[in-house]
PyMOL CGO cylinders between C-alpha atoms (Angstrom):
from pymol import cmd
from pymol.cgo import CYLINDER

trace = [
    CYLINDER, -0.74, -18.55, -33.84, 1.32, -15.66, -35.16, 0.3, 1, 1, 1, 1, 1, 1,
    CYLINDER, 1.32, -15.66, -35.16, -0.25, -12.50, -36.55, 0.3, 1, 1, 1, 1, 1, 1,
    CYLINDER, -0.25, -12.50, -36.55, 3.07, -11.29, -37.96, 0.3, 1, 1, 1, 1, 1, 1,
    CYLINDER, 3.07, -11.29, -37.96, 3.00, -9.70, -41.41, 0.3, 1, 1, 1, 1, 1, 1,
    CYLINDER, 3.00, -9.70, -41.41, 5.22, -11.22, -44.10, 0.3, 1, 1, 1, 1, 1, 1,
    CYLINDER, 5.22, -11.22, -44.10, 5.78, -9.63, -47.50, 0.3, 1, 1, 1, 1, 1, 1,
    CYLINDER, 5.78, -9.63, -47.50, 6.64, -11.70, -50.58, 0.3, 1, 1, 1, 1, 1, 1,
    CYLINDER, 6.64, -11.70, -50.58, 7.51, -10.60, -54.11, 0.3, 1, 1, 1, 1, 1, 1,
    CYLINDER, 7.51, -10.60, -54.11, 5.18, -12.16, -56.69, 0.3, 1, 1, 1, 1, 1, 1,
    CYLINDER, 5.18, -12.16, -56.69, 6.60, -12.45, -60.22, 0.3, 1, 1, 1, 1, 1, 1,
    CYLINDER, 6.60, -12.45, -60.22, 4.03, -13.14, -62.96, 0.3, 1, 1, 1, 1, 1, 1,
    CYLINDER, 4.03, -13.14, -62.96, 4.28, -13.21, -66.75, 0.3, 1, 1, 1, 1, 1, 1,
    CYLINDER, 4.28, -13.21, -66.75, 1.19, -12.29, -68.74, 0.3, 1, 1, 1, 1, 1, 1,
    CYLINDER, 1.19, -12.29, -68.74, 0.48, -11.84, -72.41, 0.3, 1, 1, 1, 1, 1, 1,
    CYLINDER, 0.48, -11.84, -72.41, 1.24, -8.27, -73.40, 0.3, 1, 1, 1, 1, 1, 1,
    CYLINDER, 1.24, -8.27, -73.40, -1.30, -5.80, -74.64, 0.3, 1, 1, 1, 1, 1, 1,
    CYLINDER, -1.30, -5.80, -74.64, 0.14, -6.22, -78.15, 0.3, 1, 1, 1, 1, 1, 1,
    CYLINDER, 0.14, -6.22, -78.15, -1.20, -9.74, -78.40, 0.3, 1, 1, 1, 1, 1, 1,
    CYLINDER, -1.20, -9.74, -78.40, 0.27, -13.15, -77.76, 0.3, 1, 1, 1, 1, 1, 1,
    CYLINDER, 0.27, -13.15, -77.76, 3.64, -12.32, -79.25, 0.3, 1, 1, 1, 1, 1, 1,
    CYLINDER, 3.64, -12.32, -79.25, 5.09, -10.57, -76.20, 0.3, 1, 1, 1, 1, 1, 1,
    CYLINDER, 5.09, -10.57, -76.20, 5.03, -11.23, -72.48, 0.3, 1, 1, 1, 1, 1, 1,
    CYLINDER, 5.03, -11.23, -72.48, 4.88, -8.63, -69.76, 0.3, 1, 1, 1, 1, 1, 1,
    CYLINDER, 4.88, -8.63, -69.76, 6.62, -9.51, -66.53, 0.3, 1, 1, 1, 1, 1, 1,
    CYLINDER, 6.62, -9.51, -66.53, 4.76, -8.00, -63.60, 0.3, 1, 1, 1, 1, 1, 1,
    CYLINDER, 4.76, -8.00, -63.60, 5.98, -7.87, -60.05, 0.3, 1, 1, 1, 1, 1, 1,
    CYLINDER, 5.98, -7.87, -60.05, 4.00, -6.96, -56.98, 0.3, 1, 1, 1, 1, 1, 1,
    CYLINDER, 4.00, -6.96, -56.98, 4.34, -7.27, -53.27, 0.3, 1, 1, 1, 1, 1, 1,
    CYLINDER, 4.34, -7.27, -53.27, 1.84, -9.63, -51.66, 0.3, 1, 1, 1, 1, 1, 1,
    CYLINDER, 1.84, -9.63, -51.66, 1.06, -9.84, -47.97, 0.3, 1, 1, 1, 1, 1, 1,
    CYLINDER, 1.06, -9.84, -47.97, 0.68, -12.91, -45.77, 0.3, 1, 1, 1, 1, 1, 1,
    CYLINDER, 0.68, -12.91, -45.77, -0.77, -11.98, -42.38, 0.3, 1, 1, 1, 1, 1, 1,
    CYLINDER, -0.77, -11.98, -42.38, 0.21, -14.61, -39.90, 0.3, 1, 1, 1, 1, 1, 1,
    CYLINDER, 0.21, -14.61, -39.90, -1.55, -17.83, -39.23, 0.3, 1, 1, 1, 1, 1, 1,
    CYLINDER, -1.55, -17.83, -39.23, -0.13, -21.30, -39.00, 0.3, 1, 1, 1, 1, 1, 1,
    CYLINDER, -0.13, -21.30, -39.00, 1.57, -23.52, -41.52, 0.3, 1, 1, 1, 1, 1, 1,
    CYLINDER, 1.57, -23.52, -41.52, -1.74, -24.58, -43.09, 0.3, 1, 1, 1, 1, 1, 1,
    CYLINDER, -1.74, -24.58, -43.09, -2.64, -20.95, -43.78, 0.3, 1, 1, 1, 1, 1, 1,
    CYLINDER, -2.64, -20.95, -43.78, 0.82, -20.26, -45.21, 0.3, 1, 1, 1, 1, 1, 1,
    CYLINDER, 0.82, -20.26, -45.21, 0.58, -23.27, -47.55, 0.3, 1, 1, 1, 1, 1, 1,
    CYLINDER, 0.58, -23.27, -47.55, -2.84, -22.07, -48.72, 0.3, 1, 1, 1, 1, 1, 1,
    CYLINDER, -2.84, -22.07, -48.72, -1.36, -18.61, -49.32, 0.3, 1, 1, 1, 1, 1, 1,
    CYLINDER, -1.36, -18.61, -49.32, 1.41, -20.12, -51.49, 0.3, 1, 1, 1, 1, 1, 1,
    CYLINDER, 1.41, -20.12, -51.49, -1.09, -22.15, -53.56, 0.3, 1, 1, 1, 1, 1, 1,
    CYLINDER, -1.09, -22.15, -53.56, -3.35, -19.15, -54.13, 0.3, 1, 1, 1, 1, 1, 1,
    CYLINDER, -3.35, -19.15, -54.13, -0.62, -16.59, -54.79, 0.3, 1, 1, 1, 1, 1, 1,
    CYLINDER, -0.62, -16.59, -54.79, 0.95, -18.55, -57.65, 0.3, 1, 1, 1, 1, 1, 1,
    CYLINDER, 0.95, -18.55, -57.65, -2.30, -20.24, -58.69, 0.3, 1, 1, 1, 1, 1, 1,
    CYLINDER, -2.30, -20.24, -58.69, -1.14, -23.85, -58.52, 0.3, 1, 1, 1, 1, 1, 1,
    CYLINDER, -1.14, -23.85, -58.52, -2.09, -27.28, -57.16, 0.3, 1, 1, 1, 1, 1, 1,
    CYLINDER, -2.09, -27.28, -57.16, 1.42, -28.29, -56.07, 0.3, 1, 1, 1, 1, 1, 1,
    CYLINDER, 1.42, -28.29, -56.07, 4.47, -26.16, -55.38, 0.3, 1, 1, 1, 1, 1, 1,
    CYLINDER, 4.47, -26.16, -55.38, 8.13, -26.57, -54.59, 0.3, 1, 1, 1, 1, 1, 1,
    CYLINDER, 8.13, -26.57, -54.59, 10.53, -24.33, -52.72, 0.3, 1, 1, 1, 1, 1, 1,
    CYLINDER, 10.53, -24.33, -52.72, 13.87, -23.82, -54.43, 0.3, 1, 1, 1, 1, 1, 1,
    CYLINDER, 13.87, -23.82, -54.43, 16.91, -22.26, -52.82, 0.3, 1, 1, 1, 1, 1, 1,
    CYLINDER, 16.91, -22.26, -52.82, 17.97, -19.42, -55.13, 0.3, 1, 1, 1, 1, 1, 1,
    CYLINDER, 17.97, -19.42, -55.13, 20.97, -18.56, -52.96, 0.3, 1, 1, 1, 1, 1, 1,
    CYLINDER, 20.97, -18.56, -52.96, 21.84, -18.94, -49.25, 0.3, 1, 1, 1, 1, 1, 1,
    CYLINDER, 21.84, -18.94, -49.25, 19.42, -16.12, -48.36, 0.3, 1, 1, 1, 1, 1, 1,
    CYLINDER, 19.42, -16.12, -48.36, 16.52, -16.25, -50.87, 0.3, 1, 1, 1, 1, 1, 1,
    CYLINDER, 16.52, -16.25, -50.87, 13.97, -18.96, -51.66, 0.3, 1, 1, 1, 1, 1, 1,
    CYLINDER, 13.97, -18.96, -51.66, 11.63, -19.19, -54.64, 0.3, 1, 1, 1, 1, 1, 1,
    CYLINDER, 11.63, -19.19, -54.64, 8.16, -20.73, -54.23, 0.3, 1, 1, 1, 1, 1, 1,
    CYLINDER, 8.16, -20.73, -54.23, 7.38, -22.21, -57.66, 0.3, 1, 1, 1, 1, 1, 1,
    CYLINDER, 7.38, -22.21, -57.66, 4.58, -24.11, -59.40, 0.3, 1, 1, 1, 1, 1, 1,
    CYLINDER, 4.58, -24.11, -59.40, 5.72, -27.74, -59.34, 0.3, 1, 1, 1, 1, 1, 1,
    CYLINDER, 5.72, -27.74, -59.34, 3.58, -28.53, -62.40, 0.3, 1, 1, 1, 1, 1, 1,
    CYLINDER, 3.58, -28.53, -62.40, 4.42, -25.39, -64.38, 0.3, 1, 1, 1, 1, 1, 1,
    CYLINDER, 4.42, -25.39, -64.38, 5.91, -27.35, -67.28, 0.3, 1, 1, 1, 1, 1, 1,
    CYLINDER, 5.91, -27.35, -67.28, 2.57, -29.07, -67.85, 0.3, 1, 1, 1, 1, 1, 1,
    CYLINDER, 2.57, -29.07, -67.85, 0.76, -25.79, -68.54, 0.3, 1, 1, 1, 1, 1, 1,
    CYLINDER, 0.76, -25.79, -68.54, 0.87, -24.76, -72.18, 0.3, 1, 1, 1, 1, 1, 1,
    CYLINDER, 0.87, -24.76, -72.18, 2.28, -21.31, -72.81, 0.3, 1, 1, 1, 1, 1, 1,
    CYLINDER, 2.28, -21.31, -72.81, 3.87, -20.84, -69.39, 0.3, 1, 1, 1, 1, 1, 1,
    CYLINDER, 3.87, -20.84, -69.39, 7.00, -18.67, -69.60, 0.3, 1, 1, 1, 1, 1, 1,
    CYLINDER, 7.00, -18.67, -69.60, 10.38, -20.05, -68.59, 0.3, 1, 1, 1, 1, 1, 1,
    CYLINDER, 10.38, -20.05, -68.59, 12.63, -17.83, -66.49, 0.3, 1, 1, 1, 1, 1, 1,
    CYLINDER, 12.63, -17.83, -66.49, 16.33, -18.71, -66.56, 0.3, 1, 1, 1, 1, 1, 1,
    CYLINDER, 16.33, -18.71, -66.56, 18.60, -17.18, -63.95, 0.3, 1, 1, 1, 1, 1, 1,
    CYLINDER, 18.60, -17.18, -63.95, 22.36, -16.62, -64.14, 0.3, 1, 1, 1, 1, 1, 1,
    CYLINDER, 22.36, -16.62, -64.14, 22.96, -19.41, -61.63, 0.3, 1, 1, 1, 1, 1, 1,
    CYLINDER, 22.96, -19.41, -61.63, 21.32, -21.95, -64.01, 0.3, 1, 1, 1, 1, 1, 1,
    CYLINDER, 21.32, -21.95, -64.01, 17.98, -22.28, -62.22, 0.3, 1, 1, 1, 1, 1, 1,
    CYLINDER, 17.98, -22.28, -62.22, 14.98, -22.46, -64.56, 0.3, 1, 1, 1, 1, 1, 1,
    CYLINDER, 14.98, -22.46, -64.56, 11.51, -21.56, -63.29, 0.3, 1, 1, 1, 1, 1, 1,
    CYLINDER, 11.51, -21.56, -63.29, 8.29, -22.06, -65.24, 0.3, 1, 1, 1, 1, 1, 1,
    CYLINDER, 8.29, -22.06, -65.24, 5.31, -19.80, -64.57, 0.3, 1, 1, 1, 1, 1, 1,
    CYLINDER, 5.31, -19.80, -64.57, 4.66, -17.43, -61.69, 0.3, 1, 1, 1, 1, 1, 1,
    CYLINDER, 4.66, -17.43, -61.69, 6.70, -17.58, -58.50, 0.3, 1, 1, 1, 1, 1, 1,
    CYLINDER, 6.70, -17.58, -58.50, 7.14, -15.96, -55.10, 0.3, 1, 1, 1, 1, 1, 1,
    CYLINDER, 7.14, -15.96, -55.10, 10.40, -14.66, -53.65, 0.3, 1, 1, 1, 1, 1, 1,
    CYLINDER, 10.40, -14.66, -53.65, 10.88, -15.13, -49.92, 0.3, 1, 1, 1, 1, 1, 1,
    CYLINDER, 10.88, -15.13, -49.92, 13.80, -15.51, -47.58, 0.3, 1, 1, 1, 1, 1, 1,
    CYLINDER, 13.80, -15.51, -47.58, 15.29, -18.31, -45.53, 0.3, 1, 1, 1, 1, 1, 1,
    CYLINDER, 15.29, -18.31, -45.53, 15.46, -18.24, -41.77, 0.3, 1, 1, 1, 1, 1, 1,
    CYLINDER, 15.46, -18.24, -41.77, 16.65, -20.85, -39.32, 0.3, 1, 1, 1, 1, 1, 1,
    CYLINDER, 16.65, -20.85, -39.32, 14.01, -21.84, -36.77, 0.3, 1, 1, 1, 1, 1, 1,
    CYLINDER, 14.01, -21.84, -36.77, 13.99, -24.46, -34.02, 0.3, 1, 1, 1, 1, 1, 1,
    CYLINDER, 13.99, -24.46, -34.02, 12.48, -26.86, -36.56, 0.3, 1, 1, 1, 1, 1, 1,
    CYLINDER, 12.48, -26.86, -36.56, 15.05, -26.08, -39.29, 0.3, 1, 1, 1, 1, 1, 1,
    CYLINDER, 15.05, -26.08, -39.29, 15.10, -23.84, -42.37, 0.3, 1, 1, 1, 1, 1, 1,
    CYLINDER, 15.10, -23.84, -42.37, 11.82, -22.07, -43.11, 0.3, 1, 1, 1, 1, 1, 1,
    CYLINDER, 11.82, -22.07, -43.11, 10.77, -19.90, -46.03, 0.3, 1, 1, 1, 1, 1, 1,
    CYLINDER, 10.77, -19.90, -46.03, 9.30, -16.65, -44.77, 0.3, 1, 1, 1, 1, 1, 1,
    CYLINDER, 9.30, -16.65, -44.77, 8.45, -13.28, -46.24, 0.3, 1, 1, 1, 1, 1, 1,
    CYLINDER, 8.45, -13.28, -46.24, 10.27, -10.04, -45.67, 0.3, 1, 1, 1, 1, 1, 1,
    CYLINDER, 10.27, -10.04, -45.67, 9.35, -8.11, -42.51, 0.3, 1, 1, 1, 1, 1, 1,
    CYLINDER, 9.35, -8.11, -42.51, 8.66, -4.94, -44.47, 0.3, 1, 1, 1, 1, 1, 1,
    CYLINDER, 8.66, -4.94, -44.47, 7.76, -3.85, -47.99, 0.3, 1, 1, 1, 1, 1, 1,
    CYLINDER, 7.76, -3.85, -47.99, 11.00, -1.86, -47.90, 0.3, 1, 1, 1, 1, 1, 1,
    CYLINDER, 11.00, -1.86, -47.90, 12.95, -5.12, -48.25, 0.3, 1, 1, 1, 1, 1, 1,
    CYLINDER, 12.95, -5.12, -48.25, 12.30, -4.95, -52.00, 0.3, 1, 1, 1, 1, 1, 1,
    CYLINDER, 12.30, -4.95, -52.00, 13.67, -1.46, -52.66, 0.3, 1, 1, 1, 1, 1, 1,
]
cmd.load_cgo(trace, "trace")
C-alpha cells in the first residue's frame, strides 16, 4: 500500500454572493495520501460529491474525474472546453501515467504542478 501524496485540482461552481444569478468558479488543490484503489475511488466520490463518476481524457496528459450523473442535478453548471468536451458540475483534474496495468489517473506529485 502506497503512502505517496497526490495532488488534484478541484474545480467547483457555486452560487455567487450576489444571489442565484451568478456563479463563482472556485479552484483548490486537494490531497490524496496514498492507499489502494478502493481508497482512491472513495476519494474521487467524496471530492466531487457524487455517487458515480467517469474519467475523461482531456488531452494526452490530463484526465478529468467528473460526476457521471451531473446532468440529472438541477442547476449544475456546464463547463465547455475549447476541444468540445462538456462537463457538468464539479470535477477533478489529474494526470495520466502508464503503469504495468495500463493507463491510470493520478494526481500531481507536488502542489507546484498547478502554478
